[in-house]
C-alpha positions as CSV (number, residue, x, y, z in Angstrom):
1,M,34.5,17.2,36.1
2,W,33.2,16.3,39.6
3,Y,32.3,12.7,40.5
4,S,31.0,11.3,43.7
5,N,33.3,9.3,45.9
6,L,31.7,6.1,44.9
7,E,32.0,6.9,41.2
8,Y,35.6,7.9,41.6
9,E,36.6,4.8,43.5
10,L,34.8,2.5,41.1
11,A,36.4,4.2,38.1
12,S,39.9,4.3,39.7
13,G,39.8,0.7,40.8
14,E,40.3,1.6,44.5
15,P,38.2,-0.2,47.1
16,W,34.8,1.4,47.2
17,F,33.8,-0.1,50.5
18,P,34.5,1.5,53.9
19,A,37.9,0.6,55.5
20,V,36.3,-0.1,58.9
21,P,33.2,-2.2,59.7
22,V,29.9,-0.5,60.0
23,G,29.2,0.0,63.7
24,L,26.1,-1.3,65.4
25,P,23.5,1.2,66.5
26,R,24.1,2.6,70.0
27,L,21.9,1.4,72.8
28,L,19.1,3.6,74.0
29,E,20.0,5.8,76.9
30,V,17.5,5.4,79.7
31,S,16.8,8.3,82.1
32,G,16.5,7.9,85.8
33,R,18.5,5.2,87.7
34,G,19.5,3.4,84.6
35,E,16.7,0.8,84.8
36,H,15.8,-1.0,81.6
37,L,12.9,0.4,79.6
38,R,9.9,-1.9,80.1
39,Y,6.7,-2.3,78.2
40,P,3.5,-3.8,79.4
41,Q,3.1,-7.5,78.7
42,G,1.8,-8.2,75.2
43,R,3.2,-5.0,73.7
44,S,6.1,-5.1,71.3
45,L,8.9,-2.5,71.1
46,P,8.0,0.3,68.7
47,Q,9.9,-0.1,65.4
48,A,11.6,2.9,63.9
49,A,10.7,3.5,60.3
50,A,13.5,2.4,58.0
51,A,15.0,5.1,55.9
52,P,14.7,4.4,52.2
53,V,17.9,3.2,50.6
54,E,18.9,5.2,47.5
55,P,19.8,3.1,44.4
56,V,23.5,2.9,43.6
57,V,24.1,4.3,40.1
58,C,27.1,3.1,38.3
59,Q,28.3,2.8,34.7
60,V,30.0,-0.4,33.5
61,V,31.6,-1.8,30.4
62,I,31.1,-5.5,30.1
63,P,33.8,-7.1,27.9
64,P,32.9,-9.2,24.8
65,T,34.0,-12.4,26.5
66,Y,31.1,-12.1,29.0
67,Q,28.4,-11.0,26.6
68,R,27.0,-14.5,26.3
69,L,26.6,-14.8,30.0
70,P,23.7,-13.5,32.1
71,I,25.8,-11.1,34.1
72,L,23.1,-8.5,34.9
73,S,20.5,-11.3,35.5
74,R,22.8,-12.8,38.1
75,L,22.8,-9.6,40.1
76,T,19.1,-10.2,40.8
77,S,19.1,-14.0,41.1
78,R,22.2,-14.2,43.4
79,F,22.1,-11.0,45.4
80,G,18.5,-9.8,45.3
81,V,19.1,-6.3,43.9
82,T,16.7,-4.7,41.4
83,V,18.6,-3.7,38.3
84,N,17.1,-0.8,36.4
85,I,18.9,-0.2,33.0
86,V,19.0,3.6,32.5
87,G,21.1,3.5,29.4
88,A,22.6,0.8,27.2
89,V,24.5,0.2,24.0
90,L,25.6,-3.3,22.9
91,S,26.2,-4.4,19.4
92,A,25.1,-7.9,18.3
93,R,28.5,-8.2,16.6
94,R,30.2,-8.3,20.0
95,K,33.4,-6.7,18.8
96,R,33.3,-4.1,21.5
97,G,32.2,-4.3,25.1
98,G,28.6,-3.4,26.1
99,E,28.2,-0.2,28.1
100,F,25.4,0.0,30.7
101,L,24.2,2.7,33.0
102,L,22.7,0.9,36.0
103,A,20.6,1.8,39.0
104,L,20.9,-1.0,41.6
105,G,18.1,-1.0,44.2
106,G,18.1,-3.0,47.3
107,K,19.6,-3.2,50.8
108,P,23.1,-1.8,51.3
109,Q,24.6,-5.3,51.7
110,Q,22.9,-6.5,48.6
111,Q,24.2,-3.5,46.7
112,A,27.7,-4.0,48.1
113,S,27.7,-7.8,47.2
114,S,26.6,-7.1,43.6
115,L,29.2,-4.5,43.0
116,A,31.9,-6.8,44.5
117,Y,30.7,-9.5,42.1
118,L,31.1,-7.2,39.1
119,K,34.6,-6.2,40.3
120,D,35.6,-9.9,40.7
121,L,34.7,-10.4,37.1
122,Q,36.9,-7.5,36.2
123,V,34.0,-5.6,34.7
124,Q,35.2,-2.1,34.0
125,F,33.6,0.7,36.0
126,V,33.8,4.1,34.2
127,P,32.8,7.6,35.3
128,K,29.2,8.3,34.5
129,R,28.7,9.7,31.0
130,D,26.0,9.9,28.4
131,I,25.3,6.8,26.4
132,K,24.6,8.0,22.9
133,A,22.9,5.0,21.4
134,A,20.9,5.7,18.3
135,P,17.3,5.8,19.4
136,R,14.8,3.8,17.5
137,L,11.0,4.4,17.5
138,L,8.4,1.7,17.0
139,S,7.2,2.1,13.5
140,E,3.7,1.5,12.2
141,G,4.9,-1.6,10.4
142,D,6.4,-3.0,13.6
143,S,3.2,-2.4,15.5
144,S,1.0,-4.1,12.9
145,E,3.2,-7.2,12.7
146,Q,3.7,-7.6,16.4
147,K,1.7,-10.4,17.9
148,P,1.7,-12.2,21.3
149,V,4.6,-14.7,21.3
150,V,3.6,-18.3,21.9
151,L,6.2,-20.8,22.9
152,P,6.3,-24.4,21.7
153,R,5.4,-26.9,24.3
154,G,8.4,-27.8,26.5
155,C,10.5,-24.9,25.3
156,D,13.3,-24.0,27.8
157,R,15.2,-21.4,25.8
158,V,14.0,-18.5,23.6
159,R,15.4,-15.5,21.9
160,L,13.3,-12.4,21.8
161,Q,13.5,-8.9,20.4
162,I,11.7,-6.5,22.8
163,H,10.7,-2.9,22.5
164,I,10.4,-1.1,25.9
165,P,8.6,2.2,25.6
166,A,9.9,5.3,27.5
167,H,7.0,5.3,30.0
168,C,8.1,1.8,31.2
169,H,11.6,2.9,32.1
170,P,10.8,3.3,35.9
171,Q,9.8,-0.4,35.8
172,P,12.9,-2.7,35.8
173,V,11.3,-5.0,33.2
174,I,14.2,-7.3,32.7
175,S,15.1,-7.6,36.4
176,N,11.5,-8.4,37.2
177,L,11.5,-11.3,34.8
178,V,14.3,-12.8,36.9
179,K,12.8,-12.0,40.2
180,D,9.2,-13.0,39.5
181,H,9.7,-16.0,37.2
182,D,13.1,-17.3,38.1
183,V,14.5,-17.3,34.6
184,A,17.9,-16.4,33.4
185,V,18.2,-13.5,30.9
186,T,21.2,-12.7,28.7
187,I,21.3,-9.4,26.8
188,L,22.5,-10.0,23.3
189,S,22.2,-6.5,22.0
190,A,20.8,-3.2,23.4
191,S,20.1,0.3,22.3
192,L,18.9,2.8,25.0
193,P,20.2,6.4,25.1
194,S,20.7,7.7,28.6
195,Q,19.9,11.3,27.6
196,G,16.2,12.2,27.9
197,E,13.2,9.9,27.5
198,H,13.7,7.4,24.8
199,D,12.4,3.9,23.9
200,G,14.7,0.9,24.5
201,W,15.4,-1.9,22.1
202,F,16.9,-5.2,23.4
203,E,17.5,-8.7,22.0
204,L,17.3,-11.1,24.9
205,E,17.9,-14.8,25.4
206,L,15.7,-16.3,28.2
207,W,16.0,-19.8,29.5
208,G,14.7,-21.8,32.4
209,L,12.1,-24.4,33.2
210,P,9.4,-24.5,30.5
211,T,6.6,-23.5,32.9
212,R,8.5,-20.5,34.2
213,L,9.6,-19.5,30.8
214,E,6.0,-19.6,29.6
215,A,5.0,-17.4,32.5
216,A,7.8,-14.9,31.8
217,V,6.8,-14.6,28.2
218,A,3.1,-14.3,29.2
219,T,4.0,-11.4,31.4
220,L,5.8,-9.6,28.5
221,N,2.8,-10.3,26.3
222,Q,0.5,-8.6,28.8
223,S,2.8,-5.6,29.3
224,D,3.1,-2.4,27.2
225,C,6.3,-3.8,25.7
226,A,6.2,-5.2,22.2
227,L,8.1,-8.4,21.4
228,W,9.0,-10.7,18.6
229,L,10.7,-14.0,18.3
230,A,14.3,-13.3,17.1
231,Q,15.3,-15.0,13.9
């Protein structure tokens, strides 16, 4: 089976970063007698359009000892990357590690720092493979019982069950909660097959300042996701 250099290096434990520093762009060559290129006063240098940075796709297994920590949440809060969960399987019993297929969006240095953080935690990188979590569809009973979640006044921690429909997958729902509302998110359980278009089911624990937590839950209430208070 063929893997990209990045996937092979992550899976084998070898350094994935380049052995030499990235060089600076070369200076512009100026024709003529080598005079500096000048622009009329008041005009700025034209800016070249930045090439879009492709997300780094990696598959990780997070050991049970870390499953109570907001590991994926920290990638956004500390390094600024956008974490899109493409596939996930994590049992609430926490006897086995949770496996996640991630697409990390951001600047190259942000992506590199987030991957280095995971490696420092000894999170296991594995070759990309299908995550065969059992898909679960929103039933009619779930739909009728689901209501907007209202938090008690002063609440700074809440556990939620959330259903993310397939059409919301391009939106990094969980990562956006961290980025937009500055809350921490721990994934307690997850079920999202990586093959095809499937709904995702997650049990999350959110905590932060009460006002920010209320804003995060309000965002979820207004989205196409369904959520319930976890028992």
